[in-house]
C-alpha positions in Angstrom: -108.5 8.5 4.1 -107.3 6.6 1.2 -105.5 9.3 -0.3 -103.7 10.3 2.8 -102.8 6.8 3.3 -100.7 6.7 0.2 -98.9 10.0 0.4 -95.3 10.0 0.6 -93.4 12.8 2.5 -90.3 14.8 1.4 -88.1 12.6 3.7 -89.3 9.7 2.7 -88.7 10.6 -0.9 -85.2 11.8 -0.2 -84.6 8.9 2.1 -85.6 6.9 -1.0 -83.5 8.7 -3.2 -80.5 8.6 -0.8 -81.2 5.0 -0.8 -81.0 4.8 -4.3 -78.0 6.5 -4.8 -76.3 4.7 -1.9 -77.1 1.7 -3.6 -75.9 2.9 -7.0 -72.6 3.6 -5.2 -72.1 0.3 -3.3 -72.7 -1.5 -6.5 -70.4 0.4 -8.5 -67.8 -0.2 -5.8 -68.5 -3.6 -5.5 -67.8 -3.7 -9.6 -65.0 -1.5 -9.1 -63.5 -3.5 -6.1 -64.2 -6.8 -8.0 -61.9 -5.1 -11.0 -59.1 -3.9 -8.7 -59.4 -7.4 -7.2 -58.6 -9.3 -10.0 -55.9 -6.6 -11.1 -54.4 -7.2 -7.5 -54.1 -10.7 -7.9 -52.4 -10.4 -11.4 -50.2 -8.1 -10.0 -49.5 -10.0 -6.7 -48.6 -13.1 -8.9 -46.0 -10.6 -11.1 -44.2 -9.4 -7.9 -44.7 -13.1 -6.1 -43.8 -15.2 -8.7 -42.8 -14.2 -12.0 -40.5 -11.4 -10.6 -38.8 -13.5 -8.2 -39.0 -16.4 -10.6 -36.9 -14.2 -13.3 -34.1 -13.3 -10.7 -33.7 -16.9 -10.2 -33.7 -17.7 -13.6 -30.9 -15.1 -14.0 -29.2 -16.7 -11.1 -29.5 -19.7 -12.9 -27.9 -18.1 -15.8 -25.3 -16.8 -14.2 -24.4 -20.1 -12.3 -23.9 -21.6 -15.8 -21.7 -19.1 -17.2 -19.6 -19.1 -14.1 -19.6 -23.0 -13.8 -18.4 -23.1 -17.5 -16.1 -20.4 -16.7 -14.4 -22.1 -13.4 -14.4 -25.8 -15.4 -11.8 -24.4 -18.1 -9.7 -23.0 -15.4 -9.9 -26.3 -13.5 -8.8 -27.8 -17.3 -6.3 -25.3 -18.4 -4.7 -23.0 -15.3 -6.0 -24.8 -11.6 -3.9 -28.3 -11.8 -3.4 -28.3 -8.3 -5.9 -29.6 -6.0 -7.6 -27.7 -3.5 -7.3 -24.0 -5.4 -10.0 -21.4 -4.7 -11.4 -21.8 -8.0 -11.7 -25.7 -7.8 -13.6 -25.1 -4.5 -15.8 -22.5 -5.7 -16.7 -24.7 -8.8 -17.3 -27.4 -6.2 -19.8 -24.9 -4.3 -21.5 -23.8 -7.4 -22.6 -27.7 -8.2 -23.1 -28.5 -4.6 -24.5 -25.5 -2.9 -25.7 -23.0 -5.4 -27.2 -24.9 -7.8 -29.7 -26.9 -5.4 -30.3 -23.8 -3.7 -31.7 -22.2 -7.0 -33.6 -25.0 -7.8 -35.3 -25.4 -4.4 -36.2 -21.6 -4.9 -37.7 -21.8 -8.3 -39.7 -24.6 -7.0 -41.3 -22.6 -4.8 -42.4 -20.6 -7.5 -43.2 -23.5 -10.0 -46.8 -24.0 -9.2 -47.9 -20.6 -10.2 -46.2 -20.7 -13.6 -48.5 -21.9 -16.7 -48.4 -25.5 -17.9 -46.2 -24.6 -21.2 -43.6 -22.4 -18.7 -43.3 -25.6 -16.4 -42.6 -27.7 -19.5 -40.1 -25.2 -20.7 -38.5 -25.2 -17.3 -38.4 -29.2 -16.9 -36.6 -29.3 -20.2 -34.3 -26.6 -19.5 -33.5 -28.0 -16.1 -33.2 -31.3 -17.7 -30.1 -29.9 -20.1 -28.9 -28.2 -17.2 -28.4 -31.3 -15.4 -26.9 -33.0 -17.9 -24.5 -30.1 -18.3 -23.9 -30.2 -14.7 -22.9 -34.0 -14.8 -20.8 -33.7 -17.8 -18.8 -30.9 -16.1 -18.9 -33.3 -12.9 -17.5 -36.1 -14.8 -14.4 -33.7 -16.2 -14.0 -32.5 -12.6 -14.0 -36.4 -11.5 -11.4 -37.4 -14.4 -8.9 -34.5 -13.5 -9.0 -34.6 -9.8 -5.4 -34.8 -9.0 -1.9 -33.1 -10.8 -1.1 -36.9 -12.6 -4.7 -36.7 -14.2 -3.5 -33.8 -16.2 -0.6 -35.4 -17.5 -2.6 -38.6 -19.3 -2.7 -37.2 -22.8 -5.7 -39.5 -23.7 -7.4 -37.9 -21.0 -6.8 -34.3 -22.1 -7.1 -35.3 -25.6 -10.8 -36.4 -24.9 -11.6 -33.1 -22.5 -10.0 -30.5 -24.7 -12.9 -30.7 -27.7 -15.5 -30.7 -25.0 -14.7 -27.3 -23.7 -13.3 -25.7 -26.6 -15.1 -22.8 -28.2 -17.4 -25.2 -30.4 -17.4 -28.1 -27.9 -20.4 -30.0 -26.7 -20.2 -28.0 -23.0 -19.9 -24.7 -25.0 -23.1 -25.4 -27.4 -25.0 -26.9 -24.3 -24.2 -23.9 -22.4 -25.1 -21.5 -24.8 -28.4 -23.2 -25.3 -29.4 -23.3 -21.5 -28.5 -19.6 -21.5 -31.0 -19.2 -24.8 -33.6 -21.0 -23.1 -33.3 -19.0 -19.8 -33.3 -16.1 -21.9 -36.8 -17.4 -23.9 -38.5 -18.0 -20.6 -37.5 -14.6 -19.2 -38.7 -12.9 -22.2 -42.2 -14.8 -22.0 -42.3 -13.5 -18.1 -41.8 -10.2 -19.5 -44.3 -10.3 -22.2 -46.7 -11.6 -19.6 -45.9 -8.5 -17.2 -46.3 -6.2 -20.3 -49.7 -7.7 -20.8 -50.7 -7.3 -17.2 -49.6 -3.5 -17.3 -51.9 -2.9 -20.5 -54.7 -4.7 -18.8 -54.3 -2.3 -15.7 -54.6 0.3 -18.4 -58.0 -0.9 -19.8 -59.2 -1.6 -16.4 -58.6 2.1 -15.4 -60.9 3.0 -18.3 -63.2 0.7 -17.6 -63.2 2.2 -13.9 -64.0 5.5 -15.7 -66.8 4.2 -17.5 -67.9 2.7 -14.2 -67.6 6.2 -12.8 -69.4 8.0 -15.8 -72.5 5.4 -15.5 -72.9 6.0 -11.7 -73.1 9.5 -12.6 -75.7 8.8 -15.0 -77.7 6.4 -13.1 -77.5 8.9 -10.2 -78.9 11.6 -12.6 -81.7 9.7 -13.8 -82.7 8.8 -10.4 -82.7 12.4 -9.4 -84.9 13.1 -12.9 -87.4 10.6 -11.9 -87.8 11.6 -8.2 -88.1 15.2 -9.1 -91.6 14.6 -10.1 -92.5 13.7 -6.6 -90.6 16.8 -5.1 -92.4 19.5 -3.9 -92.9 22.7 -5.9 -90.5 24.9 -3.3 -87.5 22.3 -3.9 -87.9 22.4 -7.6 -85.2 25.0 -8.2 -82.7 23.3 -6.0 -83.4 20.0 -7.7 -83.0 21.4 -11.0 -79.7 23.2 -10.2 -78.8 19.5 -9.0 -80.0 18.0 -12.1 -77.6 20.4 -14.3 -74.7 19.5 -11.8 -75.3 15.9 -12.6 -75.6 16.3 -16.1 -72.2 18.3 -16.6 -71.1 15.2 -14.4 -72.3 12.6 -16.5 -70.4 14.3 -19.2 -67.0 13.7 -17.8 -66.8 17.3 -16.1 -67.5 16.9 -12.6 -68.5 20.3 -11.8 -68.6 22.3 -8.6 -72.1 21.6 -6.6 -73.7 24.9 -5.7 -73.7 25.5 -2.0 -77.2 25.0 0.0 -78.5 26.1 3.3 -81.0 24.2 3.6 -81.4 22.0 6.9 -83.5 19.3 5.3 -82.7 16.2 3.3 -82.2 18.2 0.6 -79.6 20.0 2.0 -78.0 16.7 3.3 -78.2 15.4 -0.3 -76.5 18.4 -1.6 -73.7 18.1 0.9 -73.5 14.5 0.3 -73.2 15.1 -3.9 -70.9 17.7 -3.1 -68.6 15.6 -1.2 -69.0 12.7 -3.5 -68.2 14.8 -6.7 -65.0 16.3 -5.0 -63.8 12.8 -4.0 -64.4 11.5 -7.5 -62.5 14.3 -8.7 -59.7 13.2 -6.2 -59.8 9.9 -7.6 -59.8 11.0 -11.2 -57.0 13.3 -10.6 -54.8 10.7 -8.6 -55.5 7.7 -11.4 -54.1 10.2 -13.7 -51.4 11.1 -12.1 -50.5 7.2 -11.5 -50.8 6.7 -15.4 -48.5 9.7 -15.9 -45.6 7.7 -13.1 -46.3 11.3 -10.5 -46.2 8.7 -7.5 -45.7 11.7 -5.1 -49.2 13.1 -5.4 -50.8 13.3 -2.2 -54.0 11.4 -2.0 -56.1 10.6 1.0 -59.2 8.1 1.2 -62.6 9.1 2.1 -62.4 7.0 4.9 -60.4 4.0 6.4 -63.2 1.9 4.6 -63.0 3.4 1.3 -62.3 0.3 -0.9 -61.3 2.4 -4.4 -59.0 4.7 -2.7 -57.2 2.2 -0.7 -57.0 0.0 -3.9 -55.4 3.1 -5.6 -52.9 3.6 -2.7 -51.7 0.1 -2.9 -51.4 0.1 -6.5 -49.5 3.2 -6.4 -47.2 1.8 -3.6 -46.6 -1.2 -5.6 -45.5 0.5 -8.6 -43.5 2.9 -6.5 -41.5 0.1 -4.7 -40.8 -1.5 -8.7 -39.7 1.8 -9.7 -37.3 2.4 -6.6 -36.1 -1.7 -7.5 -35.2 -0.4 -11.0 -33.4 2.8 -10.0 -31.1 1.0 -7.4 -30.3 -1.8 -9.5 -29.3 1.3 -12.2 -27.3 2.8 -9.7 -25.6 -0.3 -8.4 -24.3 -1.0 -12.4 -23.3 2.5 -12.6 -21.0 2.4 -9.5 -19.6 -1.0 -10.8 -18.9 0.6 -13.9 -17.4 3.4 -12.3 -15.1 1.2 -10.4 -14.0 -1.1 -13.2 -13.2 2.0 -15.3 -11.1 3.4 -12.3 -9.1 0.0 -11.7 -8.2 0.5 -15.9 -7.1 3.8 -15.6 -5.2 3.2 -12.5 -3.6 0.3 -14.1 -2.7 2.2 -17.1 -1.3 5.4 -14.5 1.2 2.7 -12.9 2.2 1.1 -16.0 3.7 4.4 -17.3 5.3 5.7 -14.1 6.2 2.3 -12.3 10.1 2.9 -12.9 10.3 6.0 -11.1 9.0 6.1 -7.2 8.5 10.3 -7.4 6.7 10.0 -10.7 4.6 6.9 -9.7 3.3 8.4 -5.9 2.6 12.0 -7.6 0.5 10.4 -10.7 -1.1 8.2 -8.4 -2.4 10.7 -5.6 -3.2 13.2 -8.5 -5.6 10.5 -10.3 -7.2 9.2 -7.1 -7.9 12.6 -5.6 -9.7 13.8 -9.3 -11.2 10.3 -9.5 -12.8 10.1 -6.1 -13.8 13.9 -6.5 -12.0 14.5 -3.2 -10.5 17.9 -2.3 -6.8 17.0 -1.1 -4.9 14.1 -0.4 -1.7 12.8 0.4 0.5 9.4 -0.1 2.8 8.3 2.7 5.6 5.7 2.1 7.2 3.9 4.7 10.9 4.9 5.1 13.2 2.2 6.2 16.5 3.6 5.5 17.4 4.1 9.2 18.4 1.1 10.9 16.9 2.4 14.3 13.7 4.1 13.6 10.9 3.5 10.9 8.7 6.0 10.0 6.0 7.5 7.4 7.3 10.0 4.8 4.8 12.1 2.9 6.3 11.2 -0.7 3.5 13.3 -2.8 0.8 15.8 -1.8 -2.3 17.0 -4.2 -4.6 19.8 -3.8 -6.9 22.0 -6.4 -5.4 20.8 -9.6 -1.5 20.9 -8.3 0.9 19.2 -6.2 2.2 20.7 -3.1 5.7 20.0 -2.2 5.7 19.9 1.6 7.9 17.8 4.2 6.2 15.8 6.6 7.2 12.7 8.6 4.9 10.9 10.9 6.0 7.9 13.3 4.0 4.9 13.6 1.2 5.4 16.1 1.1 9.2 15.6 -2.0 11.1 14.3 -4.7 9.1 12.3 -2.1 8.3 9.6 0.1 6.7 12.1 -2.6 4.8 13.7 -3.9 3.3 10.3 -0.3 2.2 9.5 0.1 0.4 13.1 -3.8 -1.0 13.1 -3.4 -1.8 9.3 -7.2 -1.1 8.8 -9.0 1.6 7.0 -9.9 4.9 9.2 -12.9 6.9 8.0 -13.9 10.1 9.8 -17.1 11.7 9.4 -17.0 14.2 12.0 -13.5 16.2 11.7 -12.0 18.0 14.3 -11.4 21.6 14.6 -7.7 21.3 14.7 -7.1 18.4 12.2 -6.7 20.3 8.9 -8.0 23.1 7.1 -8.8 23.1 3.0 -7.8 26.4 1.8 -8.6 28.3 -1.5 -8.7 31.6 -2.9 -12.1 32.4 -1.2 -10.9 31.4 2.1 -10.6 28.1 4.3 -12.6 25.6 6.1 -12.4 22.1 7.5 -13.2 19.0 5.4 -16.5 17.3 6.7 -14.9 13.6 5.8 -11.3 11.9 5.9 -10.4 8.6 4.5 -7.2 6.9 5.3 -6.4 3.5 3.8 -3.3 1.1 4.3 -1.3 0.1 1.1 -0.7 -3.6 1.7 0.6 -6.1 -0.6 1.5 -9.8 0.4 0.6 -9.1 4.0 3.1 -6.1 3.9 2.2 -2.3 4.7 4.3 -0.2 2.2 2.4 3.0 2.7 -0.6 4.8 3.6 -3.3 7.1 1.7 -5.0 9.7 2.9 -8.0 11.7 0.9 -10.1 14.6 2.4 -13.0 16.1 1.0 -16.0 18.7 1.5 -18.7 15.7 1.1 -18.9 12.5 2.8 -17.4 9.6 1.0 -19.9 7.1 -0.3 -19.5 3.1 0.3 -18.8 2.7 -3.0 -16.1 5.0 -3.1 -14.3 3.6 0.2 -14.3 0.3 -1.5 -12.9 1.4 -4.3 -10.2 2.8 -2.6 -9.6 -0.2 -0.4 -9.3 -2.4 -3.4 -6.9 -0.2 -5.7 -4.7 0.3 -2.5 -3.3 -3.1 -3.2 -2.4 -2.4 -6.5 -0.8 0.8 -5.6 1.2 -1.0 -3.1 2.3 -3.6 -5.4 3.6 -0.7 -7.7 5.5 0.9 -4.8 7.0 -2.3 -3.8 8.1 -2.9 -7.3 9.5 0.6 -7.8 11.4 0.1 -4.6 12.7 -3.4 -5.5 13.6 -1.8 -8.8 15.6 1.3 -6.9 17.3 -1.0 -4.6 18.2 -3.5 -7.4 19.6 -0.7 -9.4 21.7 1.0 -6.6 23.4 -2.3 -5.7 23.9 -3.3 -9.3 25.5 0.3 -9.8 27.8 -0.4 -6.7 28.7 -3.7 -7.8 29.7 -2.5 -11.3 31.7 0.7 -9.9 33.7 -1.6 -7.6 34.5 -4.3 -10.3 35.6 -1.5 -12.6 37.7 0.0 -9.6 39.3 -3.3 -8.9 39.7 -3.9 -12.5 41.8 -0.6 -12.9 43.8 -1.3 -9.6 44.8 -4.8 -11.1 45.9 -2.9 -14.4 48.0 -0.5 -12.5 49.7 -3.3 -10.8 50.4 -5.3 -13.5 51.9 -2.1 -15.2 53.7 -1.2 -12.0 55.3 -5.1 -12.1 55.7 -4.7 -15.9 58.3 -1.5 -15.2 60.0 -3.1 -12.2 60.6 -5.9 -14.3 61.8 -3.9 -17.3 64.4 -2.2 -14.9 65.5 -5.4 -13.4 65.9 -6.9 -16.9 68.0 -4.0 -17.8 69.9 -4.0 -14.9 70.7 -7.6 -15.6 72.1 -6.3 -19.0 74.0 -3.9 -17.5 75.5 -6.8 -15.0 76.4 -8.7 -18.3 78.2 -5.8 -19.9 80.2 -4.6 -17.2 81.6 -6.9 -14.5 83.5 -4.1 -12.7 80.7 -2.5 -11.5 79.0 -5.8 -10.2 79.1 -4.9 -6.7 77.3 -1.6 -7.5 74.8 -3.1 -9.8 74.3 -6.0 -7.1 73.1 -3.1 -4.7 70.7 -1.5 -7.0 69.4 -4.5 -8.2 68.7 -5.5 -4.4 67.2 -2.2 -3.8 64.8 -2.7 -7.0 63.8 -6.1 -5.8 63.0 -4.6 -2.5 61.1 -2.0 -4.0 59.3 -4.8 -6.0 58.4 -7.0 -3.7 57.0 -3.8 -1.3 55.0 -3.0 -4.4 53.7 -6.4 -4.5 52.7 -6.4 -1.0 50.8 -3.2 -1.1 48.9 -4.3 -4.6 48.4 -7.4 -2.7 46.6 -5.8 0.3 44.8 -3.4 -1.7 43.4 -6.2 -4.1 42.5 -8.3 -0.9 40.7 -5.0 0.4 38.7 -4.5 -2.7 37.9 -8.4 -2.8 36.6 -8.0 1.1 34.5 -5.1 0.1 32.9 -7.0 -2.9 32.5 -10.1 -0.7 30.5 -7.9 1.9 28.2 -6.6 -1.0 27.9 -9.9 -2.4 26.7 -11.3 1.0 24.4 -8.6 1.6 22.8 -9.4 -1.7 22.6 -13.0 -0.8 21.3 -12.4 2.4 18.4 -10.0 1.1 17.7 -10.7 -2.5 17.4 -14.2 -4.3 20.4 -14.0 -7.2 21.3 -16.1 -10.0 23.5 -15.9 -13.0 23.1 -17.8 -16.4 25.1 -18.3 -19.3 23.9 -17.2 -23.1 22.1 -20.5 -23.3 20.2 -20.3 -20.3 22.5 -22.8 -18.0 22.2 -21.6 -14.5 26.2 -20.7 -13.4 25.6 -19.5 -10.0 22.7 -19.3 -7.6 22.5 -17.9 -4.1 21.0 -19.7 -1.2 18.1 -17.7 -1.4 17.2 -18.5 -4.7 17.9 -22.4 -4.3 15.5 -22.0 -0.9 12.8 -20.5 -3.4 13.1 -23.2 -5.7 13.1 -25.7 -2.8 15.4 -27.8 -4.8 18.8 -29.5 -3.9 21.9 -27.5 -5.1 22.8 -30.1 -7.5 19.6 -30.0 -9.2 19.8 -26.2 -9.9 23.6 -25.8 -10.9 24.3 -26.4 -14.4 20.6 -27.1 -15.2 19.1 -25.4 -17.9 16.5 -22.3 -16.6 13.6 -23.2 -18.7 13.4 -26.6 -16.9 11.7 -24.8 -13.5 9.3 -22.8 -15.8 5.6 -23.5 -16.0 4.9 -25.3 -19.5 1.7 -22.7 -19.7 3.9 -19.8 -19.4 6.2 -21.0 -22.0 3.0 -21.7 -24.3 2.2 -17.9 -24.2 5.6 -16.9 -25.8 6.3 -14.6 -23.1 9.5 -16.9 -22.4 10.8 -16.5 -25.7 10.1 -12.7 -25.8 12.4 -12.6 -22.7 15.1 -14.3 -24.2 14.8 -11.8 -27.3 14.9 -8.9 -25.3 17.9 -10.1 -23.7 19.7 -11.0 -27.2 19.1 -7.2 -27.9 21.0 -6.3 -24.4 17.6 -5.0 -23.1 17.2 -5.1 -19.2 13.8 -6.9 -18.6 11.6 -6.3 -15.5 8.6 -9.0 -15.3 7.0 -11.7 -13.5 7.8 -15.1 -14.6 5.5 -18.4 -13.9 7.7 -21.1 -12.0 6.4 -24.6 -11.2 7.7 -25.3 -7.2 6.5 -28.4 -5.7 4.0 -29.3 -8.4 2.2 -25.6 -7.9 2.6 -22.6 -9.9 4.0 -19.4 -8.6 5.1 -15.9 -10.0 8.0 -14.4 -9.1 9.3 -11.2 -10.2 12.5 -11.0 -11.7 15.0 -7.9 -12.8 17.1 -9.5 -15.4 20.3 -7.8 -16.7 21.9 -8.7 -19.8 25.8 -8.6 -19.4 27.8 -8.0 -22.9 31.5 -9.2 -24.0 33.8 -6.9 -26.2 31.8 -7.7 -29.0 28.4 -6.6 -27.7 27.3 -10.2 -27.9 25.3 -11.4 -24.8 27.8 -13.4 -22.8 26.1 -13.6 -19.4 22.8 -12.9 -17.4 22.4 -11.6 -14.1 19.1 -11.7 -12.2 17.6 -10.3 -8.9 14.3 -11.8 -7.7 11.3 -10.5 -5.5 8.3 -12.7 -4.3 
């Protein structure tokens, strides 16, 4: 009886075995969970404190750079009150700076004492820099302040390359970079810690397997002989698992507790294999590996998933920043390319439109493109004319005229807004090649506007969709294209008017020469008649009649010549009136004194006539523009009798304003500069 009292059946033994194994798994999971919990706290601190702190510090650094740049503009360029740059600088000081400091204060408690001390020192330096900048801004609040030589003498050294403000700004940038470097090292150290924790997890799993093996060996003594074989087999499996092999568990058809143990062990080994494989893939940055936790309460599996998601999110953020940087670089390079194209072809409208549409189609990877220019030659009708069409690496010369409001191009001109079509109608347009034809998938139509005037429309079509950064680029470059078209049109119109004026002047001079020659011949004939009259008084009556006839012819010729001269003068006056009504125009002598200015130019300067005539042209020019040497270069070119097309910076009502001018030198018979005529456009 006493012997039966202490007997333990297989169910109890196996139950004890399962209990021990479960306890071991629970303990190991607790240990692993605690390890992951510490890791998650560190990761959470990085993503919730150090990462956003680094972003705000970068913003603070950018604000530091922008503030100093705008301050230089405040001192050297924007002398007027209320300019956009000055408002932007005030906004940086009064809005952005407090916002960044407020954001940094949110994360400050999570920093170390050393990092906080570095930040406080940085903040003191930055506030001191902003205070000095504000003092300079206060001292240059009005335009008259810039005329104070003492004030400017004190300010210039502060903002020079080696000035106090520049040194303080660089020191602040270095301090921000040093603090960011500390954050980066802390992040790197955390990643190394994560790798070490993964190693610890593997060791924990190994020890767990060893414990299970030892437990099985210990309990195998109490197992009945009929289960010795299966326990031995399981022991082999566990022994291999303890070596890190994690082998497959042999199948068993037993319906008792041993069978359940076999099933549970198989599931556990399989799950551990999945965890090990998933952890290895994460270590190799293979974040797309499928993984499913054993259950909703699988702490280890869910922890791995959460860690994987955090790493994926960080990788996506890095990839997104790289894509944005690539797109910004693409747009910046494109602007430089188009500026070069426009600079090389700006003197000829046909060459300009061909070069621009070719470069635009190729650079945006479109398939075809067309550039429409507003034609205003007709008095009663305005229309859009297709100036250049480009497709498949060559220009197409086709004629097309679009009235405002007709088709998408006409609508774009009327609405003065970009039109983007991602669902192209069947009958709109087809792209044809040697392999056949097909309709494009997208069409981008952008107005060419400059100074609130629309000069044309550009249309692009492609087999693919236009990405947003390409749309933004085309809209941004459209203003540059419109400006180039405006300049080309003004140059063409100015050349035409000048040619007509020169032609009429030459014709008038020729007619005057012919009139003088005819008068000279008549006077010679008259003198000859007078001589004959003195010699032969007998033929006095006949000579008198001839003289009267010659005088009559001379009088008639003088009247006809006078009428022709008046007609030419009237035509020249009409041409001069047309110029005075449409184009600001003025004339200078070789010394730069203004000899004549039409009302439009006087209105442009907003000055009385007596303050314009007989005054030096240089007195109306901005001192900053003169200091650059550009004004001297203009006069050097004029003395060499070169035509100059440029933009000159005037000072009008105390404000700086650029005016585009076509400056044409007029020489005397000795090929020396005698006079300058100038046509202006705003």
